[in-house]
GUKE-862265 format. One record per residue: residue in one letter; x, y, z of N, C-alpha, C in turn. Coordinates in steps of 0.001 Angstrom, whole numbers, padded with zeros to 6 digits, always signed. Example, Ala and Ser with C-alpha at 12.3 -4.5 7.8 and 13.67 -1.06 7.14 Angstrom:
BEGIN
A+013190-005690+007800+012300-004500+007800+013200-003300+007800;S+012850-002250+007080+013670-001060+007140+012900+000030+007870;
***
This chain:
BEGIN
X+007493+011413-023956+007186+011991-022984+008165+013405-022455;X+007401+014375-022303+008176+015558-022023+007473+016242-020464;X+008349+016261-019560+008220+016655-018316+008939+017864-017951;X+008246+019237-016968+009237+019930-016355+008870+020384-015228;X+009643+020920-014533+009288+021819-013036+009587+022918-013430;X+008939+024104-012708+008847+025440-012795+009313+025917-011347;X+010451+026692-010937+010790+026945-009784+009907+028393-009288;X+009050+028219-007957+008391+029096-007469+008881+030067-006394;X+009805+029770-005989+011126+030216-004954+011260+029318-003954;X+012478+029558-002970+012895+029096-001859+013082+027411-002531;X+012155+026577-002286+012241+025262-002486+010873+024476-003011;X+010289+025512-003647+008843+025152-004510+009069+025078-005761;X+008272+024143-006181+008373+024025-008228+006739+023400-008181;X+006499+023617-009420+005228+023190-010268+005596+022070-011153;X+005168+021163-010934+005521+019997-012244+004514+019882-013191;X+004875+019820-014493+004081+019524-015424+004523+018473-016166;X+003514+017700-017199+003976+017136-018308+002991+017281-019427;X+003409+016481-020196+002168+016419-021695+000939+016398-021462;X+000415+015684-020156-001139+015748-020296-001513+016848-019819;X-000861+017736-019193-001565+019130-019027-001497+019271-017628;X-001637+018547-016941-001830+018459-015572-000299+018967-014517;X-000824+019449-013362+000240+020080-012642+000162+019794-011367;X+001253+019636-010634+001715+018791-009603+002716+019741-008541;X+002296+020277-007704+003076+020530-006430+004326+020152-006083;X+005550+020563-005855+006662+019938-005617+007040+020849-004474;X+007740+020218-003182+008091+020942-002228+009007+020021-001194;X+009555+020418+000170+010556+019960+001039+009847+020309+002240;X+010632+019807+003018+010508+020072+004477+011275+021415+004712;X+010696+022420+005859+011459+023212+006778+013038+022942+006840;X+013144+021969+007171+014707+021275+007309+015634+021450+006723;X+015225+021569+005054+016458+021491+004318+015814+022806+003269;X+015058+023837+003882+014507+024882+003263+013523+025139+002196;X+012651+024240+002583+011228+024030+002145+010182+024763+003024;X+008816+024679+002530+007778+025233+003108+006752+024329+003414;X+007026+022725+003146+005800+021578+002909+004661+022080+002428;X+005084+022497+000928+003775+022964-000044+003676+022104-000937;X+004279+020905-000967+004098+019968-002277+004605+018495-001805;X+004261+017698-002861+005029+016535-002854+006336+016281-002586;X+007405+015588-001997+008406+015090-002151+009007+014816-003864;X+009906+014517-004421+009794+014252-005934+009867+012476-005668;X+010363+012119-004913+010609+010482-004117+009244+010080-004190;X+008313+010680-003514+007112+010271-003473+006617+009898-004791;X+006567+011075-005374+005779+011109-006709+006363+009684-007449;X+007439+009350-007318+007904+008260-008137+007457+006780-007345;X+006933+006804-006063+006100+005454-005368+004946+006099-005834;X+004087+006997-005966+002823+007065-006406+002858+006808-007806;X+003702+006932-008647+003918+006622-010211+003848+005071-010344;X+004767+004353-009501+004693+002897-009546+003445+002388-008966;X+002438+003013-007885+001680+002438-007540+000381+002436-008769;X+000341+003682-009179-000643+004009-010513-000236+003320-011389;X+000714+003049-012007+001211+002298-013086+000748+000577-013115;X+001086+000271-011750+000675-001436-011456-000905-001312-011432;X-001221-000589-010587-002728-000553-010258-003597-000250-011386;X-003460+000484-012329-003678+000793-013880-003871-000804-014759;X-002820-001274-014615-002588-002745-015140-003676-003634-014713;X-003407-003915-013195-004352-004971-012627-005733-004636-012589;X-006123-003811-012443-007535-003580-012464-007846-003636-014137;X-007333-003218-014955-007517-003756-016746-007906-005046-016436;X-006913-005579-016096-006753-007595-016305-007615-007859-015746;X-008379-007341-014382-009174-008194-013870-010527-007740-014267;X-010814-006525-014991-012303-006308-015557-012306-007104-016678;X-010753-007487-017426-011427-008414-018644-011527-009971-017962;X-010957-010337-016782-011320-011571-016347-012997-011670-015509;X-013639-010541-015765-014986-010185-015453-014867-010669-014113;X-013761-010107-013055-013740-010289-011787-014622-008807-011433;X-015584-009167-010024-016342-008101-009765-015779-007512-008587;X-015004-006323-008867-014131-005703-007927-015012-004556-007136;X-014817-004346-005982-015611-003306-005040-014926-002255-005100;X-013518-002609-003896-012391-001706-003958-011254-002037-003961;X-010424-001250-004388-009036-001601-005086-008132-000602-004647;X-006946-000433-003892-005782+000140-003844-004449-000509-003847;X-003441+000041-003830-002205-000237-003938-001247+000392-003205;X-000590-000196-002268+000208+000659-001472+001385+000521-001791;X+002669+001323-001357+004066+000840-001838+004605+001489-000680;X+005334+000551-000247+006399+001130+000854+008013+000921+000377;X+008497+002035+000738+009853+002174-000193+010955+002658+000920;X+011822+001482+000765+012996+001548+002103+014007+002629+001309;X+014893+003027+002021+016003+004404+000947+017374+003868+001586;X+018228+004070+000952+019816+004086+001028+019923+005179+002458;X+020723+004809+003006+021068+005891+004229+022074+006748+003835;X+022628+006222+002665+023904+007423+001743+023120+008018+000586;X+023773+008986+000288+023427+009702-001036+024159+009274-002003;X+023427+008981-003150+022060+009252-003455+020624+008395-002648;X+020248+008829-001846+019361+007998-001228+018337+007018-001955;X+018983+006415-002975+017758+005357-003565+016806+004586-003331;X+015724+004041-003704+014940+003166-002694+016064+001750-003374;X+015871+000848-001921+016800-000378-001832+016073-001665-001954;X+014727-001379-001301+013663-002425-001561+012345-001965-001291;X+011462-002370-002302+010167-002025-002450+008994-003176-001977;X+008121-002813-001513+006698-003450-000957+005839-003056-001623;X+005421-004066-002271+003832-003507-003222+002800-004228-002926;X+001648-003405-002205+000656-004526-001922-000341-004023-002582;X-001044-005012-002688-002323-004762-003596-003495-005229-002690;X-004658-004269-002133-005745-004598-001418-006956-004078-002058;X-007545-005591-002179-008801-005878-002965-009875-006169-002311;X-011097-005754-002619-012505-006173-001984-013487-006436-003287;X-014154-007535-003221-015494-007673-004189-016131-008933-003982;X-016897-009175-004655-017886-010225-004790-017527-011520-005467;X-017164-012551-004866-016760-014047-005802-015077-013767-006236;X-014625-012964-005716-013239-012861-006315-012357-014146-006564;X-011682-014512-007185-010686-015580-007574-009480-015192-007656;X-008722-015832-006114-007513-015530-005809-006559-015638-007043;X-006618-016902-007679-005894-017366-008961-005958-015825-009965;X-006963-015503-010203-006992-014270-011044-006427-012989-010705;X-006614-013301-009362-005711-011765-008898-004396-011860-009037;X-003968-012974-008550-002576-013433-008635-001815-013194-010178;X-002759-013879-010896-002110-013451-012435-002036-012498-012960;X-003093-011448-012388-002971-010060-012925-001858-009286-012497;X-001664-009592-011073-000634-008691-010420+000972-009205-010946;X+000764-010615-011432+002093-011257-012075+002309-010681-013587;X+001354-010488-014101+001250-009951-015485+001730-008327-015366;X+000995-007779-014516+001907-006473-014435+003116-006537-014063;X+003734-007003-013028+004850-007185-012509+006105-007682-013872;X+005653-008810-014524+006424-009189-015327+006283-008734-016737;X+005474-008001-017085+004932-008138-018514+005142-006439-018974;X+003800-005859-018167+003244-004617-018565+003727-003317-017971;X+004114-003581-016764+004427-002179-016020+005922-001476-015728;X+006191-000554-016819+007551-000062-016991+008258+000241-015516;X+007133+001088-014875+007857+001329-013466+008448+000107-012788;X+007687-000975-012429+008269-001795-011955+009487-002455-012639;X+009423-002404-013862+010693-003089-014786+011771-002036-014474;X+011564-000622-014233+012802+000087-014099+013199-000189-012573;X+012542-000044-011527+012851-000229-010241+013464-001746-009800;X+013169-002622-011179+013605-004087-010345+015257-003746-010710;X+015736-002812-011533+017114-002812-011894+017933-002295-010817;X+017383-001743-009795+018202-000974-008749+017645-001494-007226;X+016424-002009-007174+015438-002280-006115+015391-004211-005828;X+015290-004514-004747+014505-005562-004529+013154-005223-004246;X+012309-006412-004617+010682-005803-004933+009614-007207-004352;X+009059-006804-003282+008000-007886-002619+006728-007480-003065;X+005932-008713-003446+004589-008244-003813+003574-008930-002840;X+002642-008397-002352+001707-008839-001179+000203-008637-001894;X-000642-009642-001860-002002-009454-001938-003044-009521-001026;X-003714-008787-000694-004759-008944+000602-005983-008485-000165;X-006794-009827+000253-008044-009958-000219-009053-009657+000979;X-009819-008590+000844-010786-008488+002103-012074-008694+001690;X-012654-009395+002917-014064-009935+002703-015081-008873+002916;
***
């Protein structure tokens, strides 16, 4: 995988990778930015959420679970000193559907966490991680 960012001026960049898509990166005016894009660490949290979400929904489809809505929320706590790495992550899986099996959902989340999601595997090396499952009626 190759990725790059191209400087657009001040603290603004466009990021691209092999997929060909583009994403704006920026920062707040307090540090010279224009609030015109994602913060780089926000993208890491979004990447983590997306990585595990794709695993879990794929596994649940294979388990023939009738999912209506599904989202993954990531709350990342950061160190107060530089480099301000993520120190604790809470990943919450919020799901609704018809006749969902809690056991199937828990198994899908565990497989993502322990076997399939490379983002979780990397973050586990630097951060504590908590997984939550919320099933909505």
